[in-house]
C-alpha positions as YAML, in Angstrom:
chain: A
units: angstrom
residues:
- id: 1
  name: MET
  ca: [201.54, 21.54, 65.68]
- id: 2
  name: ARG
  ca: [204.32, 19.16, 67.22]
- id: 3
  name: ALA
  ca: [206.95, 19.83, 69.08]
- id: 4
  name: PHE
  ca: [210.25, 20.50, 67.57]
- id: 5
  name: ASN
  ca: [211.70, 16.59, 67.61]
- id: 6
  name: SER
  ca: [216.04, 16.85, 68.40]
- id: 7
  name: GLN
  ca: [216.53, 13.75, 66.77]
- id: 8
  name: ARG
  ca: [214.67, 14.84, 63.36]
- id: 9
  name: LEU
  ca: [216.89, 17.61, 63.22]
- id: 10
  name: ILE
  ca: [219.76, 16.23, 63.85]
- id: 11
  name: PHE
  ca: [219.17, 13.32, 61.26]
- id: 12
  name: GLY
  ca: [218.57, 16.23, 58.90]
- id: 13
  name: LEU
  ca: [221.79, 17.99, 59.78]
- id: 14
  name: TYR
  ca: [223.56, 14.43, 59.00]
- id: 15
  name: LEU
  ca: [221.39, 14.51, 55.93]
- id: 16
  name: LEU
  ca: [222.34, 17.78, 54.38]
- id: 17
  name: VAL
  ca: [225.99, 16.58, 54.98]
- id: 18
  name: LEU
  ca: [225.66, 13.62, 53.05]
- id: 19
  name: ILE
  ca: [223.42, 15.19, 50.09]
- id: 20
  name: ALA
  ca: [226.37, 18.25, 49.65]
- id: 21
  name: ALA
  ca: [229.09, 15.87, 49.98]
- id: 22
  name: PHE
  ca: [227.31, 13.58, 47.73]
- id: 23
  name: GLU
  ca: [226.61, 16.51, 45.20]
- id: 24
  name: ILE
  ca: [229.95, 18.55, 45.19]
- id: 25
  name: ALA
  ca: [231.21, 14.83, 44.22]
- id: 26
  name: THR
  ca: [228.94, 14.28, 41.38]
- id: 27
  name: GLY
  ca: [229.49, 17.90, 40.31]
- id: 28
  name: HIS
  ca: [233.48, 17.47, 40.67]
- id: 29
  name: LEU
  ca: [232.91, 14.29, 38.08]
- id: 30
  name: ARG
  ca: [230.27, 16.49, 36.12]
- id: 31
  name: ILE
  ca: [228.14, 13.18, 36.34]
- id: 32
  name: PRO
  ca: [224.53, 13.79, 36.68]
- id: 33
  name: ALA
  ca: [223.12, 13.28, 40.60]
- id: 34
  name: TRP
  ca: [219.46, 12.95, 39.89]
- id: 35
  name: PRO
  ca: [219.58, 8.96, 39.21]
- id: 36
  name: ALA
  ca: [220.79, 8.12, 42.42]
- id: 37
  name: PHE
  ca: [218.38, 11.19, 44.93]
- id: 38
  name: VAL
  ca: [215.62, 10.28, 43.06]
- id: 39
  name: VAL
  ca: [216.74, 6.46, 44.75]
- id: 40
  name: MET
  ca: [217.06, 7.91, 48.22]
- id: 41
  name: ILE
  ca: [213.47, 9.54, 47.68]
- id: 42
  name: PHE
  ca: [212.47, 6.30, 47.11]
- id: 43
  name: PHE
  ca: [214.08, 4.46, 50.24]
- id: 44
  name: PHE
  ca: [212.78, 7.82, 52.12]
- id: 45
  name: ALA
  ca: [208.54, 6.71, 50.86]
- id: 46
  name: GLU
  ca: [209.90, 3.22, 51.71]
- id: 47
  name: HIS
  ca: [210.32, 4.72, 55.81]
- id: 48
  name: MET
  ca: [213.83, 4.24, 55.32]
- id: 49
  name: ASP
  ca: [213.55, 0.30, 55.19]
- id: 50
  name: PRO
  ca: [216.32, -2.01, 54.30]
- id: 51
  name: LYS
  ca: [214.91, -4.52, 52.50]
- id: 52
  name: LYS
  ca: [213.25, -1.98, 49.92]
- id: 53
  name: ALA
  ca: [217.27, -1.12, 48.76]
- id: 54
  name: PRO
  ca: [217.71, -3.67, 46.15]
- id: 55
  name: HIS
  ca: [214.06, -3.64, 44.96]
- id: 56
  name: ILE
  ca: [214.44, -0.03, 44.67]
- id: 57
  name: LEU
  ca: [217.75, -0.14, 42.65]
- id: 58
  name: VAL
  ca: [217.23, -2.94, 40.61]
- id: 59
  name: GLY
  ca: [213.92, -1.90, 39.86]
- id: 60
  name: GLY
  ca: [215.48, 1.77, 38.42]
- id: 61
  name: ALA
  ca: [218.32, 0.07, 37.09]
- id: 62
  name: ALA
  ca: [215.72, -2.08, 34.91]
- id: 63
  name: GLY
  ca: [213.62, 1.07, 34.10]
- id: 64
  name: ILE
  ca: [216.37, 3.47, 32.58]
- id: 65
  name: ALA
  ca: [217.81, 0.20, 30.97]
- id: 66
  name: CYS
  ca: [214.12, 0.70, 29.26]
- id: 67
  name: ILE
  ca: [214.86, 3.48, 27.38]
- id: 68
  name: LEU
  ca: [218.11, 1.94, 25.96]
- id: 69
  name: LEU
  ca: [215.08, -0.22, 24.23]
- id: 70
  name: ALA
  ca: [212.95, 2.89, 23.55]
- id: 71
  name: ARG
  ca: [214.67, 4.40, 19.69]
- id: 72
  name: PRO
  ca: [215.17, 0.77, 18.00]
- id: 73
  name: VAL
  ca: [212.19, -0.87, 19.46]
- id: 74
  name: ILE
  ca: [210.51, 1.99, 18.26]
- id: 75
  name: GLY
  ca: [212.16, 2.59, 15.11]
- id: 76
  name: LEU
  ca: [210.86, -1.00, 13.69]
- id: 77
  name: LEU
  ca: [207.90, 0.06, 14.56]
- id: 78
  name: ALA
  ca: [207.23, 3.77, 13.01]
- id: 79
  name: PRO
  ca: [207.40, 2.64, 9.36]
- id: 80
  name: VAL
  ca: [204.50, 0.13, 10.17]
- id: 81
  name: VAL
  ca: [202.37, 2.02, 12.10]
- id: 82
  name: GLY
  ca: [203.78, 5.89, 12.26]
- id: 83
  name: LEU
  ca: [206.23, 7.48, 14.99]
- id: 84
  name: GLU
  ca: [203.47, 8.19, 17.80]
- id: 85
  name: ILE
  ca: [201.69, 5.01, 17.88]
- id: 86
  name: GLY
  ca: [205.14, 3.29, 17.58]
- id: 87
  name: ARG
  ca: [206.02, 5.29, 20.64]
- id: 88
  name: LEU
  ca: [202.59, 4.55, 21.99]
- id: 89
  name: VAL
  ca: [203.04, 0.36, 21.72]
- id: 90
  name: PHE
  ca: [206.41, 0.67, 23.05]
- id: 91
  name: ILE
  ca: [205.31, 2.27, 26.07]
- id: 92
  name: LEU
  ca: [201.65, -0.07, 26.87]
- id: 93
  name: VAL
  ca: [204.27, -2.51, 26.25]
- id: 94
  name: VAL
  ca: [206.51, -1.74, 28.97]
- id: 95
  name: VAL
  ca: [204.08, -1.03, 30.95]
- id: 96
  name: TYR
  ca: [202.09, -4.52, 30.63]
- id: 97
  name: ALA
  ca: [205.77, -5.67, 31.36]
- id: 98
  name: ILE
  ca: [205.79, -4.32, 34.52]
- id: 99
  name: VAL
  ca: [202.34, -4.74, 35.63]
- id: 100
  name: ALA
  ca: [201.78, -8.72, 34.34]
- id: 101
  name: PHE
  ca: [205.11, -9.64, 36.12]
- id: 102
  name: GLY
  ca: [205.60, -7.57, 39.04]
- id: 103
  name: GLU
  ca: [204.21, -10.67, 41.39]
- id: 104
  name: MET
  ca: [207.51, -13.01, 39.33]
- id: 105
  name: VAL
  ca: [210.40, -10.23, 38.78]
- id: 106
  name: PRO
  ca: [209.17, -7.89, 41.56]
- id: 107
  name: ALA
  ca: [212.54, -6.36, 42.04]
- id: 108
  name: VAL
  ca: [212.63, -6.06, 37.95]
- id: 109
  name: PHE
  ca: [209.19, -5.57, 37.22]
- id: 110
  name: ASN
  ca: [207.82, -2.43, 40.13]
- id: 111
  name: ASN
  ca: [206.78, 0.64, 41.05]
- id: 112
  name: TYR
  ca: [210.50, 2.20, 41.08]
- id: 113
  name: ALA
  ca: [210.63, 0.54, 37.16]
- id: 114
  name: PHE
  ca: [207.61, 2.73, 35.85]
- id: 115
  name: MET
  ca: [209.15, 5.47, 37.39]
- id: 116
  name: PHE
  ca: [212.61, 5.95, 36.30]
- id: 117
  name: LEU
  ca: [210.69, 4.77, 32.66]
- id: 118
  name: THR
  ca: [208.96, 8.60, 32.68]
- id: 119
  name: VAL
  ca: [211.98, 9.82, 34.47]
- id: 120
  name: THR
  ca: [214.63, 8.76, 31.94]
- id: 121
  name: GLY
  ca: [211.92, 9.31, 29.05]
- id: 122
  name: VAL
  ca: [212.66, 13.28, 30.06]
- id: 123
  name: ALA
  ca: [215.83, 13.32, 30.49]
- id: 124
  name: VAL
  ca: [216.57, 11.63, 27.27]
- id: 125
  name: GLN
  ca: [215.68, 14.53, 25.51]
- id: 126
  name: LEU
  ca: [218.06, 16.93, 27.30]
- id: 127
  name: PRO
  ca: [222.02, 17.24, 25.04]
- id: 128
  name: LYS
  ca: [223.91, 14.77, 26.13]
- id: 129
  name: PRO
  ca: [221.56, 11.82, 27.34]
- id: 130
  name: ASN
  ca: [223.76, 8.76, 29.08]
- id: 131
  name: PRO
  ca: [221.35, 6.02, 30.30]
- id: 132
  name: PHE
  ca: [224.52, 4.09, 30.55]
- id: 133
  name: LEU
  ca: [226.39, 6.48, 33.58]
- id: 134
  name: TRP
  ca: [222.46, 7.12, 34.37]
- id: 135
  name: MET
  ca: [222.13, 3.23, 35.56]
- id: 136
  name: GLY
  ca: [225.26, 3.44, 36.84]
- id: 137
  name: ILE
  ca: [224.96, 6.79, 38.62]
- id: 138
  name: GLU
  ca: [221.04, 5.62, 40.34]
- id: 139
  name: LEU
  ca: [223.34, 2.36, 41.03]
- id: 140
  name: VAL
  ca: [226.23, 3.33, 42.72]
- id: 141
  name: GLY
  ca: [225.37, 6.22, 43.94]
- id: 142
  name: GLY
  ca: [222.30, 5.21, 44.86]
- id: 143
  name: ALA
  ca: [222.88, 2.44, 46.81]
- id: 144
  name: VAL
  ca: [225.74, 4.80, 48.85]
- id: 145
  name: LEU
  ca: [223.40, 7.42, 49.41]
- id: 146
  name: VAL
  ca: [221.19, 4.95, 50.83]
- id: 147
  name: ALA
  ca: [223.91, 2.95, 52.99]
- id: 148
  name: GLY
  ca: [224.89, 6.65, 54.75]
- id: 149
  name: VAL
  ca: [221.01, 7.34, 55.31]
- id: 150
  name: ILE
  ca: [221.26, 4.05, 57.18]
- id: 151
  name: ALA
  ca: [224.89, 4.92, 58.85]
- id: 152
  name: ILE
  ca: [223.14, 8.19, 59.70]
- id: 153
  name: GLY
  ca: [219.70, 6.12, 60.99]
- id: 154
  name: LYS
  ca: [222.63, 4.10, 63.13]
- id: 155
  name: LEU
  ca: [224.35, 6.93, 64.62]
- id: 156
  name: MET
  ca: [221.26, 8.08, 65.49]
- id: 157
  name: ALA
  ca: [219.64, 4.83, 67.72]
- id: 158
  name: PRO
  ca: [221.96, 5.48, 70.76]
- id: 159
  name: ARG
  ca: [221.25, 9.42, 71.03]
- id: 160
  name: ALA
  ca: [217.39, 7.87, 70.69]
- id: 161
  name: ALA
  ca: [217.96, 5.74, 72.79]
- id: 162
  name: ALA
  ca: [219.08, 8.47, 75.36]
- id: 163
  name: SER
  ca: [216.43, 11.13, 74.71]
- id: 164
  name: ARG
  ca: [214.08, 8.30, 75.86]
- id: 165
  name: ALA
  ca: [215.67, 6.83, 78.84]
- id: 166
  name: HIS
  ca: [215.20, 10.87, 79.71]
- id: 167
  name: SER
  ca: [211.53, 10.79, 78.82]
...
């Protein structure tokens, strides 16, 4: 078992403040926080690499935007092939676009788009779904949370350097 890392413990406390503030703000505004928190989770999964943030944000918005195409596309296909097959064709086309165009337009067609499409597909089943609001929260709120995590890291940098100097 590893020893306690005071830097991680302090980073975690700052992160809790960021999460609490964001949750209070979105609760006060009565808007869902989940799109922004998904961005933050992906940012952590990418080892807090700021260069990955644009791909997470743009891909996430693209994934949410795809859900806006679902109803009209499936509606056009349903009379011809049936509802289930129409839904399946839509999913297959979107997944194919993500895979086929991922190297050409990686900021848009990426794993983040795929995941946000999947989560949004579940979320649209809630009462009063609002993909446009979700995209705004994902882009703005996600960027705020990523910037907050980066700021916490910068705030912690002098402390980490001092800790290494004493070791």
